[in-house]
VOBA-1610 file (N, C-alpha, C; in pm, whole numbers, padded with zeros to 5 digits, always signed):
BEGIN
Met+02958+01630-05060Met+03074+01589-05137Met+03138+01464-05078Ile+03153+01460-04943Ile+03213+01344-04877Ile+03126+01221-04899Glu+02991+01239-04887Glu+02901+01126-04908Glu+02910+01075-05051Ser+02928+01164-05146Ser+02942+01123-05286Ser+03069+01041-05306Arg+03181+01086-05245Arg+03306+01012-05257Arg+03293+00875-05192Thr+03227+00870-05078Thr+03210+00743-05008Thr+03128+00645-05092Ala+03020+00693-05151Ala+02936+00608-05236Ala+03015+00558-05357Asp+03100+00644-05412Asp+03181+00604-05527Asp+03279+00493-05488Val+03341+00507-05372Val+03432+00403-05323Val+03356+00273-05300Ala+03235+00283-05245Ala+03155+00162-05221Ala+03127+00088-05352Asn+03090+00161-05455Asn+03065+00098-05585Asn+03191+00032-05641Lys+03304+00099-05623Lys+03430+00043-05673Lys+03471-00080-05592Cys+03438-00082-05462Cys+03467-00200-05380Cys+03394-00322-05435Arg+03269-00303-05473Arg+03192-00417-05525Arg+03252-00467-05657Ala+03291-00373-05744Ala+03352-00413-05871Ala+03485-00483-05848Ala+03563-00432-05752Ala+03693-00494-05719Ala+03671-00634-05661Ala+03566-00650-05580Ala+03535-00781-05523Ala+03500-00881-05633Asp+03424-00837-05732Asp+03388-00927-05842Asp+03512-00972-05919Arg+03604-00880-05942Arg+03727-00917-06014Arg+03811-01014-05932Leu+03820-00989-05801Leu+03896-01077-05715Leu+03830-01214-05706Tyr+03699-01217-05700Tyr+03626-01344-05695Tyr+03659-01428-05818Asp+03654-01367-05935Asp+03684-01440-06058Asp+03827-01492-06058Tyr+03919-01411-06005Tyr+04058-01454-05996Tyr+04072-01577-05907Leu+04007-01575-05791Leu+04017-01688-05698Leu+03956-01814-05757Ile+03843-01801-05823Ile+03779-01917-05886Ile+03873-01979-05990Thr+03934-01895-06068Thr+04021-01942-06176Thr+04151-02001-06124Arg+04206-01940-06020Arg+04342-01971-05978Arg+04351-02065-05858His+04257-02057-05765His+04280-02122-05636His+04168-02214-05586Val+04055-02219-05651Val+03945-02305-05605Val+03951-02436-05683Gly+03964-02547-05608Gly+03978-02678-05671Gly+03846-02742-05706Ser+03853-02859-05767Ser+03733-02930-05810Ser+03645-02973-05694Asp+03705-02984-05574Asp+03626-03022-05456Asp+03570-02901-05381Gly+03597-02780-05432Gly+03547-02659-05368Gly+03641-02598-05267Ala+03754-02665-05238Ala+03849-02613-05140Ala+03936-02504-05203Val+03977-02409-05119Val+04064-02300-05161Val+04205-02333-05114Thr+04299-02348-05206Thr+04435-02385-05171Thr+04535-02303-05252Gly+04658-02299-05202Gly+04765-02228-05271Gly+04878-02196-05177Pro+04974-02116-05221Pro+05085-02075-05134Pro+05034-01991-05017Asp+05120-01974-04917Asp+05083-01894-04802Asp+05209-01833-04742Phe+05193-01719-04673Phe+05310-01654-04614Phe+05363-01728-04493Gly+05277-01808-04428Gly+05324-01902-04328Gly+05367-01842-04196Val+05456-01912-04129Val+05502-01877-03995Val+05654-01889-03990Arg+05712-01839-03881Arg+05853-01854-03848Arg+05943-01818-03965Phe+06030-01910-04010Phe+06130-01877-04113Phe+06065-01834-04243Asn+05957-01902-04282Asn+05894-01867-04409Asn+05835-01726-04403Leu+05774-01690-04290Leu+05718-01556-04274Leu+05827-01449-04281Arg+05941-01478-04221Arg+06047-01378-04212Arg+06132-01369-04338Val+06163-01485-04399Val+06258-01486-04509Val+06211-01569-04628Gly+06165-01691-04601Gly+06138-01786-04708Gly+06043-01735-04814Arg+05937-01669-04773Arg+05838-01622-04870Arg+05897-01520-04967Leu+05991-01438-04919Leu+06052-01338-05006Leu+06144-01404-05107Val+06217-01505-05066Val+06300-01580-05161Val+06211-01640-05270Lys+06102-01701-05231Lys+06011-01763-05328Lys+05947-01659-05419Ser+05920-01541-05363Ser+05861-01436-05445Ser+05955-01391-05556Tyr+06083-01376-05522Tyr+06179-01331-05623Tyr+06224-01444-05715Leu+06190-01567-05679Leu+06220-01682-05766Leu+06089-01749-05806Arg+05992-01668-05845Arg+05859-01720-05875Arg+05858-01812-05997Phe+05961-01804-06079Phe+05966-01888-06198Phe+05996-02033-06163Leu+06039-02060-06040Leu+06065-02197-05998Leu+05935-02265-05955Pro+05923-02395-05972Pro+05797-02467-05942Pro+05783-02499-05793Trp+05764-02400-05711Trp+05747-02423-05568Trp+05623-02510-05545Ser+05634-02602-05452Ser+05525-02697-05427Ser+05453-02669-05296Asp+05459-02545-05249Asp+05398-02511-05120Asp+05249-02477-05139Ile+05168-02580-05140Ile+05024-02564-05155Ile+04960-02601-05021Tyr+04887-02506-04963Tyr+04835-02523-04828Tyr+04683-02508-04824Tyr+04625-02571-04723Tyr+04482-02563-04697Tyr+04463-02508-04557Tyr+04405-02390-04547Tyr+04374-02327-04419Tyr+04223-02317-04402Thr+04172-02359-04285Thr+04029-02341-04262Thr+03993-02193-04252Gln+04088-02109-04213Gln+04063-01965-04209Gln+04025-01915-04348Gly+04101-01957-04448Gly+04069-01918-04585Gly+03935-01974-04630Gln+03905-02099-04593Gln+03777-02159-04632Gln+03661-02082-04571Ala+03674-02046-04442Ala+03565-01975-04376Ala+03537-01841-04442Tyr+03643-01767-04475Tyr+03621-01638-04543Tyr+03560-01659-04681Trp+03600-01763-04750Trp+03544-01793-04882Trp+03395-01829-04868Ile+03361-01909-04771Ile+03221-01945-04747Ile+03138-01821-04715Leu+03187-01738-04623Leu+03112-01618-04584Leu+03093-01523-04703Ala+03198-01508-04785Ala+03186-01420-04901Ala+03085-01474-05002Asn+03088-01604-05026Asn+02993-01662-05120Asn+02850-01649-05071Leu+02830-01669-04941Leu+02694-01657-04888Leu+02645-01513-04893Glu+02736-01418-04873Glu+02697-01278-04886Glu+02662-01244-05031Leu+02740-01294-05125Leu+02711-01270-05267Leu+02580-01337-05307His+02553-01454-05251His+02425-01519-05278His+02310-01435-05225Arg+02327-01380-05106Arg+02223-01293-05049Arg+02200-01170-05135Leu+02309-01113-05185Leu+02299-00989-05262Leu+02241-01011-05402Thr+02271-01125-05463Thr+02236-01146-05603Thr+02127-01250-05625Gly+02112-01342-05531Gly+02020-01454-05553Gly+02074-01560-05645Asp+02198-01546-05689Asp+02259-01642-05782Asp+02297-01769-05705Ser+02237-01880-05743Ser+02259-02006-05672Ser+02401-02060-05688Ala+02475-02010-05786Ala+02612-02057-05804Ala+02696-02025-05680Tyr+02673-01909-05619Tyr+02747-01873-05499Tyr+02716-01969-05385Leu+02591-02006-05370Leu+02554-02102-05266Leu+02620-02237-05292Arg+02624-02278-05417Arg+02688-02406-05449Arg+02837-02404-05412His+02904-02294-05441His+03046-02284-05405His+03065-02291-05254Ala+02976-02226-05179Ala+02986-02230-05034Ala+02965-02372-04982Val+02866-02442-05035Val+02835-02577-04990Val+02949-02672-05023Arg+03004-02663-05142Arg+03116-02751-05179Arg+03235-02727-05087Cys+03259-02602-05052Cys+03370-02570-04962Cys+03343-02627-04822Cys+03217-02617-04775Cys+03181-02676-04646Cys+03201-02826-04647Asp+03160-02891-04755Asp+03175-03036-04764Asp+03322-03076-04761Ala+03406-03000-04831Ala+03549-03028-04830Ala+03607-03009-04691Met+03560-02908-04620Met+03610-02884-04485Met+03562-02993-04389Leu+03441-03037-04407Leu+03388-03147-04325Leu+03471-03273-04346Ala+03510-03299-04469Ala+03588-03418-04499Ala+03727-03413-04436Arg+03779-03294-04414Arg+03913-03279-04358Arg+03914-03267-04206Gln+03799-03259-04144Gln+03794-03248-03999Gln+03842-03377-03935Met+03925-03365-03833Met+03970-03481-03758Met+03855-03536-03672Pro+03856-03665-03642Pro+03746-03724-03563Pro+03721-03653-03430Gln+03827-03595-03371Gln+03811-03526-03242Gln+03746-03389-03257Gly+03742-03335-03379Gly+03675-03207-03400Gly+03764-03093-03446Tyr+03893-03116-03462Tyr+03984-03010-03502Tyr+04033-03031-03646Trp+04114-02936-03693Trp+04179-02945-03823Trp+04329-02933-03804Glu+04405-03006-03882Glu+04550-03002-03870Glu+04604-02870-03923Phe+04711-02822-03860Phe+04775-02700-03909Phe+04860-02735-04031Pro+04851-02659-04140Pro+04914-02702-04265Pro+05065-02686-04275His+05124-02587-04209His+05266-02558-04231His+05354-02654-04151Asn+05458-02704-04216Asn+05550-02796-04149Asn+05622-02731-04032Glu+05640-02599-04037Glu+05712-02531-03928Glu+05634-02537-03797Trp+05505-02560-03806Trp+05424-02584-03687Trp+05364-02725-03693Lys+05438-02817-03747Lys+05388-02952-03764Lys+05351-03013-03628Gly+05234-03071-03620Gly+05191-03137-03499Gly+05113-03049-03403Val+05114-02916-03423Val+05037-02831-03333Val+04892-02823-03380Ile+04804-02794-03288Ile+04663-02776-03320Ile+04627-02634-03280Ala+04608-02549-03380Ala+04592-02406-03358Ala+04445-02371-03333Thr+04420-02293-03229Thr+04284-02254-03194Thr+04219-02172-03305Val+04296-02087-03371Val+04240-02006-03480Val+04184-02095-03590Glu+04262-02195-03632Glu+04215-02286-03736Glu+04092-02364-03688Thr+04092-02404-03562Thr+03980-02480-03508Thr+03853-02396-03506Cys+03864-02272-03457Cys+03747-02184-03452Cys+03694-02151-03591Phe+03784-02120-03684Phe+03737-02085-03818Phe+03670-02203-03886Gly+03718-02325-03859Gly+03649-02440-03913Gly+03505-02446-03864Gly+03486-02425-03735Gly+03351-02424-03679Gly+03265-02311-03733Ile+03323-02193-03746Ile+03249-02077-03797Ile+03205-02100-03941Gly+03294-02154-04023Gly+03258-02182-04162Gly+03146-02283-04172Leu+03153-02390-04094Leu+03048-02492-04097Leu+02915-02437-04047Leu+02918-02352-03945Leu+02793-02293-03895Leu+02730-02200-03998Ala+02814-02128-04072Ala+02760-02044-04180Ala+02691-02132-04284Gly+02753-02246-04315Gly+02690-02339-04408Gly+02560-02395-04354Tyr+02557-02424-04223Tyr+02434-02474-04163Tyr+02323-02370-04168Glu+02355-02245-04137Glu+02255-02138-04141Glu+02196-02123-04281Ala+02280-02146-04383Ala+02234-02127-04521Ala+02155-02247-04574Thr+02185-02367-04524Thr+02129-02488-04584Thr+02046-02574-04490Gly+02069-02560-04358Gly+02003-02648-04263Gly+02061-02788-04259Asp+02177-02808-04319Asp+02241-02939-04323Asp+02291-02975-04182Glu+02231-03074-04121Glu+02262-03109-03983Glu+02404-03162-03966Arg+02465-03210-04073Arg+02604-03257-04063Arg+02696-03143-04020Tyr+02673-03026-04073Tyr+02756-02912-04039Tyr+02740-02873-03892Leu+02616-02875-03844Leu+02592-02840-03705Leu+02655-02944-03611Ala+02641-03069-03643Ala+02698-03174-03559Ala+02850-03160-03553Ala+02912-03129-03665Ala+03058-03112-03669Ala+03100-02990-03589Ala+03022-02882-03595Ala+03054-02761-03518Ala+03041-02786-03369Arg+02941-02863-03329Arg+02930-02900-03187Arg+03053-02977-03141Gln+03100-03066-03226Gln+03219-03144-03193Gln+03341-03054-03179Thr+03349-02954-03265Thr+03458-02857-03256Thr+03452-02781-03123Tyr+03334-02739-03084Tyr+03318-02669-02957Tyr+03363-02758-02841Asp+03321-02883-02841Asp+03361-02974-02734Asp+03512-02991-02729Tyr+03574-02994-02847Tyr+03720-03007-02850Tyr+03786-02883-02788Ile+03735-02765-02820Ile+03791-02642-02763Ile+03779-02641-02611Ile+03663-02678-02562Ile+03640-02673-02417Ile+03725-02776-02344His+03730-02897-02396His+03791-03006-02321His+03937-03035-02356Glu+03981-02994-02475Glu+04117-03026-02518Glu+04205-02901-02535Val+04151-02797-02598Val+04227-02673-02611Val+04244-02610-02474Gly+04134-02588-02407Gly+04138-02539-02270Gly+04166-02391-02258Phe+04183-02345-02134Phe+04191-02203-02102Phe+04299-02179-01997Gln+04342-02053-01989Gln+04426-02006-01879Gln+04353-01893-01807Lys+04373-01887-01676Lys+04313-01780-01596Lys+04387-01649-01618Tyr+04309-01542-01633Tyr+04366-01407-01629Tyr+04349-01348-01489Asp+04230-01365-01434Asp+04206-01335-01294Asp+04097-01431-01247Asp+04042-01407-01129Asp+03950-01505-01070Asp+03821-01521-01149Asp+03789-01424-01234Asp+03661-01430-01306Asp+03679-01414-01456Ser+03797-01447-01507Ser+03818-01433-01651Ser+03913-01541-01700Leu+03891-01582-01826Leu+03969-01686-01891Leu+04007-01643-02031Ala+04123-01690-02077Ala+04163-01675-02217Ala+04178-01814-02275Val+04121-01838-02392Val+04137-01967-02457Val+04283-01984-02499Asn+04334-02103-02491Asn+04474-02128-02527Asn+04498-02112-02676Tyr+04620-02074-02709Tyr+04660-02054-02849Tyr+04668-02187-02923Phe+04721-02287-02856Phe+04728-02424-02908Phe+04661-02518-02809Ser+04621-02633-02857Ser+04563-02731-02767Ser+04670-02814-02696Asn+04789-02817-02752Asn+04890-02909-02700Asn+05024-02842-02672Arg+05023-02709-02658Arg+05144-02637-02620Arg+05105-02515-02537Thr+05186-02483-02438Thr+05158-02366-02354Thr+05210-02241-02423Arg+05133-02133-02415Arg+05174-02007-02473Arg+05108-01895-02393Ala+05142-01772-02426Ala+05080-01658-02358Ala+04931-01650-02391Leu+04862-01561-02322Leu+04719-01539-02344Leu+04703-01439-02458Val+04645-01483-02569Val+04637-01401-02689Val+04491-01360-02713Pro+04459-01232-02699Pro+04320-01187-02717Pro+04260-01227-02852Asn+04342-01230-02957Asn+04291-01264-03089Asn+04220-01399-03091Asn+04269-01494-03013Asn+04205-01624-03007Asn+04072-01617-02933Ser+04066-01536-02828Ser+03942-01528-02750Ser+03833-01451-02823Thr+03867-01346-02899Thr+03763-01277-02976Thr+03702-01371-03079Leu+03786-01454-03140Leu+03736-01550-03237Leu+03650-01657-03170Ala+03693-01701-03052Ala+03618-01805-02981Ala+03481-01755-02938Val+03469-01628-02895Val+03337-01579-02854Val+03245-01562-02975Trp+03301-01526-03092Trp+03221-01524-03214Trp+03166-01665-03243Phe+03253-01766-03232Phe+03212-01904-03255Phe+03103-01945-03156Cys+03122-01911-03030Cys+03021-01943-02930Cys+02886-01878-02964Ala+02890-01752-03005Ala+02767-01680-03039Ala+02699-01743-03160Ala+02779-01785-03258Ala+02721-01848-03377Ala+02656-01982-03342Leu+02716-02058-03250Leu+02656-02185-03206Leu+02526-02159-03129Asn+02526-02057-03046Asn+02404-02021-02974Asn+02294-01984-03072Arg+02329-01908-03174Arg+02231-01867-03275Arg+02176-01989-03350Ala+02264-02082-03383Ala+02223-02198-03460Ala+02136-02294-03381Thr+02161-02303-03251Thr+02094-02404-03169Thr+01989-02349-03074Gly+02003-02221-03036Gly+01917-02164-02933Gly+01949-02213-02794Glu+02064-02277-02779Glu+02101-02336-02649Glu+02189-02239-02571Pro+02145-02194-02454Pro+02216-02089-02379Pro+02352-02131-02328Glu+02381-02261-02321Glu+02510-02304-02266Glu+02627-02247-02345Tyr+02605-02220-02473Tyr+02715-02171-02555Tyr+02753-02026-02522Leu+02666-01956-02453Leu+02698-01822-02405Leu+02718-01822-02254Gly+02745-01938-02199Gly+02755-01952-02055Gly+02890-01914-01998Asp+02937-01989-01902Asp+03052-01953-01819Asp+03178-01926-01900Tyr+03210-02014-01994Tyr+03334-01997-02069Tyr+03330-01870-02154Cys+03221-01850-02224Cys+03209-01731-02308Cys+03211-01604-02224Thr+03138-01604-02114Thr+03134-01487-02026Thr+03272-01453-01973Lys+03348-01553-01934Lys+03480-01528-01877Lys+03580-01485-01984Met+03561-01527-02107Met+03646-01474-02215Met+03616-01327-02241Ile+03489-01290-02237Ile+03453-01148-02250Ile+03517-01068-02137Asn+03510-01119-02016Asn+03573-01050-01903Asn+03722-01030-01927Phe+03788-01131-01978Phe+03931-01121-02008Phe+03958-01009-02108Leu+03880-01003-02214Leu+03901-00902-02318Leu+03878-00761-02264Val+03773-00745-02186Val+03744-00613-02128Val+03858-00569-02037Arg+03910-00660-01958Arg+04007-00623-01855Arg+04149-00608-01906Cys+04181-00670-02017Cys+04319-00658-02067Cys+04335-00542-02164Gln+04227-00475-02203Gln+04236-00364-02298Gln+04312-00247-02237Phe+04402-00188-02316Phe+04477-00071-02272Phe+04387+00053-02273Ala+04430+00155-02200Ala+04356+00281-02197Ala+04346+00343-02336Ser+04443+00316-02422Ser+04442+00369-02559Ser+04333+00307-02645Gly+04274+00198-02599Gly+04177+00123-02678Gly+04235-00001-02741Glu+04366-00008-02750Glu+04432-00123-02811Glu+04420-00246-02721Leu+04397-00360-02785Leu+04412-00487-02716Leu+04555-00535-02734Pro+04621-00581-02629Pro+04759-00626-02644Pro+04767-00748-02734Tyr+04883-00768-02795Tyr+04900-00889-02875Tyr+04890-01012-02785Ser+04957-01008-02672Ser+04949-01121-02579Ser+04975-01073-02437Val+04922-01149-02343Val+04937-01122-02200Val+05013-01239-02140Ala+05104-01211-02049Ala+05185-01316-01989Ala+05097-01427-01932Gly+05135-01552-01964Gly+05061-01667-01914Gly+05134-01735-01801Glu+05098-01859-01776Glu+05154-01933-01665Glu+05304-01953-01678Ser+05352-01969-01800Ser+05496-01994-01820Ser+05547-01932-01949Tyr+05485-01823-01991Tyr+05523-01762-02119Tyr+05508-01611-02107Pro+05608-01531-02150Pro+05596-01385-02139Pro+05495-01328-02237Gly+05441-01211-02203Gly+05349-01144-02291Gly+05420-01048-02386Arg+05343-00991-02477Arg+05396-00894-02573Arg+05288-00791-02600Asp+05313-00667-02564Asp+05210-00564-02576Asp+05172-00535-02721His+05273-00518-02808His+05247-00469-02943His+05307-00562-03047Tyr+05225-00601-03143Tyr+05271-00676-03260Tyr+05166-00659-03369Gln+05205-00599-03482Gln+05111-00571-03589Gln+04979-00518-03529Cys+04995-00412-03451Cys+04886-00365-03364Cys+04755-00342-03439Phe+04762-00270-03549Phe+04638-00230-03616Phe+04575-00346-03692Gln+04658-00435-03743Gln+04605-00555-03809Gln+04530-00642-03711Tyr+04595-00683-03603Tyr+04530-00771-03507Tyr+04405-00707-03448Asn+04414-00580-03413Asn+04299-00514-03352Asn+04184-00497-03449Ser+04212-00486-03577Ser+04104-00478-03676Ser+04026-00608-03680Phe+04096-00720-03685Phe+04027-00849-03686Phe+03954-00875-03554Glu+04016-00837-03445Glu+03951-00854-03315Glu+03823-00772-03306Phe+03830-00649-03358Phe+03711-00564-03357Phe+03599-00630-03437Met+03631-00681-03555Met+03526-00741-03638Met+03471-00869-03577Asp+03554-00946-03506Asp+03503-01061-03432Asp+03399-01016-03330Leu+03430-00908-03260Leu+03338-00857-03157Leu+03209-00803-03219Val+03219-00744-03337Val+03098-00701-03408Val+03008-00822-03435Glu+03069-00931-03484Glu+02990-01051-03510Glu+02926-01101-03381Tyr+03003-01104-03273Tyr+02950-01149-03144Tyr+02832-01063-03101Arg+02847-00931-03108Arg+02740-00843-03060Arg+02617-00852-03150Arg+02637-00861-03280Arg+02523-00872-03370Arg+02444-01000-03345Leu+02515-01107-03308Leu+02449-01235-03284Leu+02382-01241-03148Thr+02435-01168-03050Thr+02387-01181-02912Thr+02316-01058-02858Gly+02346-00940-02912Gly+02294-00816-02855Gly+02356-00780-02722Asp+02472-00839-02691Asp+02536-00820-02560Asp+02607-00684-02557Asp+02552-00589-02483Asp+02607-00454-02478Asp+02727-00441-02385Arg+02765-00548-02317Arg+02884-00539-02232Arg+03009-00505-02313Val+03008-00542-02439Val+03128-00521-02521Val+03131-00384-02587Val+03023-00307-02577Val+03015-00179-02649Val+03123-00080-02606Pro+03145-00055-02476Pro+03251+00040-02440Pro+03388-00003-02491Met+03417-00132-02483Met+03544-00183-02535Met+03554-00159-02685Met+03447-00186-02757Met+03447-00167-02902Met+03461-00019-02939Arg+03397+00067-02861Arg+03407+00211-02890Arg+03552+00260-02878Arg+03621+00217-02772Arg+03761+00256-02753Arg+03850+00194-02861Leu+03818+00071-02898Leu+03896+00002-03000Leu+03880+00070-03135Ala+03758+00113-03168Ala+03735+00184-03295Ala+03814+00314-03300Glu+03817+00386-03189Glu+03894+00510-03185Glu+04042+00482-03207Phe+04093+00376-03146Phe+04232+00338-03167Phe+04258+00308-03316Leu+04169+00234-03379Leu+04188+00196-03519Leu+04181+00317-03612Ser+04109+00419-03571Ser+04094+00537-03659Ser+04226+00608-03683His+04329+00575-03605His+04461+00635-03623His+04559+00540-03693Gly+04504+00437-03758Gly+04589+00331-03810Gly+04630+00342-03954Leu+04592+00450-04023Leu+04636+00468-04162Leu+04754+00563-04169Thr+04844+00537-04263Thr+04957+00626-04287Thr+04911+00747-04368Lys+05002+00840-04391Lys+04971+00956-04476Lys+04936+00914-04618Glu+04988+00797-04659Glu+04957+00745-04793Glu+04832+00660-04794Asp+04766+00644-04678Asp+04641+00571-04662Asp+04656+00419-04666Asn+04778+00369-04652Asn+04798+00227-04623Asn+04785+00208-04471Ile+04769+00083-04428Ile+04769+00056-04285Ile+04909+00071-04230Arg+04921+00121-04108Arg+05050+00124-04040Arg+05087-00018-03999Ala+05215-00051-04013Ala+05259-00187-03983Ala+05238-00221-03836Asp+05264-00126-03750Asp+05243-00147-03606Asp+05238-00011-03538Cys+05249-00010-03408Cys+05237+00115-03334Cys+05357+00207-03352Phe+05463+00158-03413Phe+05587+00233-03419Phe+05641+00254-03560Ser+05584+00188-03659Ser+05640+00194-03794Ser+05529+00187-03899Asp+05552+00252-04011Asp+05456+00249-04121Asp+05480+00133-04218Trp+05596+00070-04211Trp+05634-00030-04310Trp+05665-00163-04244Pro+05643-00275-04315Pro+05595-00290-04453Pro+05444-00269-04464Val+05396-00262-04587Val+05253-00256-04614Val+05206-00393-04659Arg+05108-00446-04587Arg+05045-00572-04624Arg+04901-00541-04660His+04865-00569-04785His+04740-00517-04839His+04618-00578-04771Tyr+04625-00704-04729Tyr+04509-00761-04661Tyr+04484-00692-04528Cys+04589-00633-04469Cys+04572-00560-04344Cys+04504-00426-04368Thr+04536-00360-04479Thr+04465-00237-04515Thr+04317-00267-04538Ala+04289-00382-04602Ala+04150-00422-04620Ala+04080-00442-04486Ala+04151-00504-04391Ala+04091-00535-04262Ala+04057-00408-04183Ile+04150-00313-04177Ile+04122-00193-04097Ile+04013-00109-04163Ser+04007-00109-04295Ser+03902-00034-04364Ser+03766-00097-04338Ala+03761-00230-04340Ala+03635-00299-04310Ala+03595-00278-04164Ala+03693-00281-04073Ala+03662-00261-03931Ala+03603-00123-03908Leu+03659-00021-03971Leu+03607+00115-03953Leu+03470+00131-04019Thr+03445+00057-04126Thr+03310+00055-04183Thr+03211-00004-04085Arg+03248-00115-04024Arg+03162-00178-03924Arg+03142-00086-03803Ala+03247-00016-03761Ala+03235+00075-03647Ala+03131+00182-03675Thr+03130+00233-03797Thr+03031+00333-03835Thr+02891+00272-03834Gln+02878+00154-03891Gln+02748+00088-03894Gln+02695+00059-03753Glu+02784+00030-03662Glu+02744-00003-03525Glu+02717+00120-03440Gly+02734+00240-03497Gly+02705+00362-03423Gly+02811+00400-03323Leu+02934+00357-03348Leu+03043+00386-03255Leu+03121+00511-03294Gly+03077+00580-03394Gly+03144+00699-03447Gly+03133+00697-03598Asp+03157+00810-03661Asp+03152+00816-03806Asp+03294+00807-03861Tyr+03332+00688-03902Tyr+03466+00662-03957Tyr+03460+00633-04106Ser+03349+00670-04170Ser+03328+00632-04309Ser+03431+00693-04403Glu+03470+00819-04378Glu+03567+00882-04467Glu+03704+00814-04455Thr+03745+00782-04332Thr+03872+00713-04314Thr+03869+00575-04378Ala+03757+00504-04361Ala+03743+00373-04424Ala+03750+00384-04576Ala+03685+00485-04631Ala+03687+00504-04776Ala+03829+00531-04827Arg+03905+00608-04750Arg+04045+00633-04789Arg+04123+00503-04794Gly+04104+00420-04692Gly+04176+00293-04689Gly+04136+00202-04804Phe+04007+00192-04832Phe+03962+00108-04942Phe+04012+00160-05077Ala+04009+00291-05094Ala+04058+00348-05220Ala+04206+00313-05242Lys+04284+00323-05135Lys+04425+00288-05147Lys+04442+00140-05176Leu+04366+00057-05105Leu+04372-00087-05129Leu+04347-00119-05275Met+04243-00060-05332Met+04207-00092-05471Met+04311-00043-05570Ser+04389+00057-05530Ser+04497+00103-05619Ser+04606-00003-05633Trp+04610-00099-05540Trp+04709-00207-05545Trp+04658-00330-05621Gln+04528-00332-05657Gln+04475-00452-05724Gln+04539-00468-05862Arg+04580-00590-05892Arg+04642-00618-06022Arg+04537-00626-06132Lys+04580-00621-06255Lys+04488-00627-06369Lys+04414-00759-06375Asp+04477-00866-06322Asp+04410-00997-06325Asp+04310-01013-06213Gly+04298-00913-06125Gly+04202-00917-06016Gly+04260-00954-05882Gly+04380-01011-05882Gly+04443-01052-05758Gly+04519-00940-05689Phe+04576-00974-05574Phe+04656-00880-05497Phe+04789-00945-05460Asp+04896-00866-05469Asp+05022-00909-05410Asp+05007-00907-05258Phe+05108-00963-05189Phe+05099-00969-05044Phe+05150-00842-04977Ser+05266-00791-05020Ser+05326-00681-04944Ser+05424-00602-05030Val+05454-00481-04982Val+05562-00398-05036Val+05640-00341-04918Arg+05764-00301-04946Arg+05854-00241-04847Arg+05884-00334-04731Asp+05889-00465-04757Asp+05939-00558-04656Asp+06087-00530-04634Tyr+06125-00515-04508Tyr+06263-00479-04472Tyr+06309-00354-04548Gly+06213-00268-04581Gly+06242-00140-04643Gly+06255-00143-04793Met+06276-00262-04854Met+06308-00262-04998Met+06248-00377-05077Phe+06196-00480-05012Phe+06149-00598-05085Phe+05998-00598-05098Ala+05950-00677-05193Ala+05806-00696-05213Ala+05778-00844-05223Asp+05662-00885-05174Asp+05618-01023-05186Asp+05501-01025-05283Arg+05525-01076-05403Arg+05426-01070-05510Arg+05362-01205-05540Arg+05375-01299-05447Arg+05312-01428-05469Arg+05161-01420-05440Ser+05091-01520-05488Ser+04945-01524-05480Ser+04905-01611-05361Tyr+04856-01547-05254Tyr+04819-01617-05132Tyr+04667-01617-05117Pro+04603-01731-05143Pro+04456-01732-05143Pro+04392-01705-05007Arg+04459-01748-04899Arg+04399-01725-04767Arg+04373-01576-04744Val+04474-01492-04769Val+04456-01350-04742Val+04367-01285-04848Met+04367-01340-04971Met+04278-01281-05071Met+04132-01313-05043Cys+04104-01426-04979Cys+03967-01453-04935Cys+03925-01352-04828Met+04019-01315-04740Met+03989-01210-04643Met+03960-01078-04715Ile+04045-01041-04810Ile+04024-00917-04884Ile+03889-00917-04953Leu+03851-01032-05009Leu+03723-01042-05078Leu+03607-01007-04984Arg+03606-01069-04867Arg+03496-01039-04775Arg+03501-00893-04729His+03619-00840-04710His+03629-00702-04664His+03591-00603-04772Leu+03618-00635-04898Leu+03569-00550-05006Leu+03416-00550-05010Leu+03356-00663-04982Leu+03210-00669-04978Leu+03156-00584-04864Ile+03226-00581-04751Ile+03189-00489-04644Ile+03205-00345-04691Gly+03313-00317-04764Gly+03336-00184-04818Gly+03225-00140-04912Ser+03163-00234-04981Ser+03054-00199-05072Ser+02931-00149-04998Glu+02930-00163-04863Glu+02821-00112-04780Glu+02846+00031-04733Leu+02962+00087-04764Leu+02992+00224-04722Leu+02885+00321-04770Gly+02837+00403-04678Gly+02740+00505-04716Gly+02599+00452-04735Ala+02578+00321-04712Ala+02444+00265-04733Ala+02345+00316-04629Ser+02396+00348-04510Ser+02308+00404-04407Ser+02389+00498-04319Lys+02325+00597-04264Lys+02394+00692-04179Lys+02424+00630-04044Pro+02538+00661-03985Pro+02572+00602-03856Pro+02474+00645-03747Gly+02440+00551-03663Gly+02355+00582-03549Gly+02439+00590-03423Glu+02375+00585-03310Glu+02446+00586-03181Glu+02397+00470-03099Val+02487+00399-03036Val+02450+00294-02944Val+02458+00349-02803Ala+02396+00276-02713Ala+02397+00320-02574Ala+02537+00309-02517Asn+02566+00392-02420Asn+02696+00388-02353Asn+02697+00278-02248Ala+02669+00159-02293Ala+02657+00046-02200Ala+02789+00017-02134
//
């Protein structure tokens, strides 16, 4: 009975992904292949501004943003759909998006952060996702321009973004290239995925060398006994923060590590991933939405429910435990929030009473890829990995 329900959810995930894909094509993909639109942003906009705009949606807000994070998820989703269907239209969409991202890359190898509230900063997340998206395009097409640009991005991370020491044998990549901040595991999980993808594309061992190894050491050593990775660890001149959107951040970090391990076969990360999966298995509320953090169930952000459900699907596939039923519950709840037009609102119960109903393409590209992961639920029985 459980397997039947899981298979049913998997089929519905694929149908929901197709509806969301059509929505994004119609609403947010431009003539150059780039994905643009409003975004929840940072600082004031994240806390207040987005809600004002949501309740005044009839006004012609001009906040149209381009995030490489959104482009990378769009590229990965299109390439997965191309693999599943053989339809060349998906490959064309991925290539056009890669070309648009290549055109926006700065000569030094990075991408500018779009929001004015962080004007002038160079964010490691945006830099890594740009490289990851281009490498996915290179793997699909063999276009050497994408590989050359990704190499340039790596050089920028190593020489300009830089690292902070956690201990004598571990490093965390900096959050920004030009501002000091605490050590944030989310940036390092993404950076090791990027390193692994470059190694896969080139066969050159340097990309899994000292920097990558020391980032893995940092992640292993900063993990709490509960399995949770902290939001940030105190740096040279910045305090740390143990908990912030715990289940959301840890879901994305877990999936970054899955990508790293699948590309490298590095079993050093398996014990960390096993503990992290167990932590995530407690991240749904009684209503099957994601918990906002370690202490509260609200607000509900639907892309976060998609992320934890996808992470638990991956955990099952990786043989770290059977979390398929929990993942299916999360996906079923997520799909109950899908609008008739195929899109998703951003959140409900913000500050206990508000909802953000604007259309944010960056997070919907994430939901799209995670729904495609959900369509794999029940495709194979979970195995067991070694207790490395």
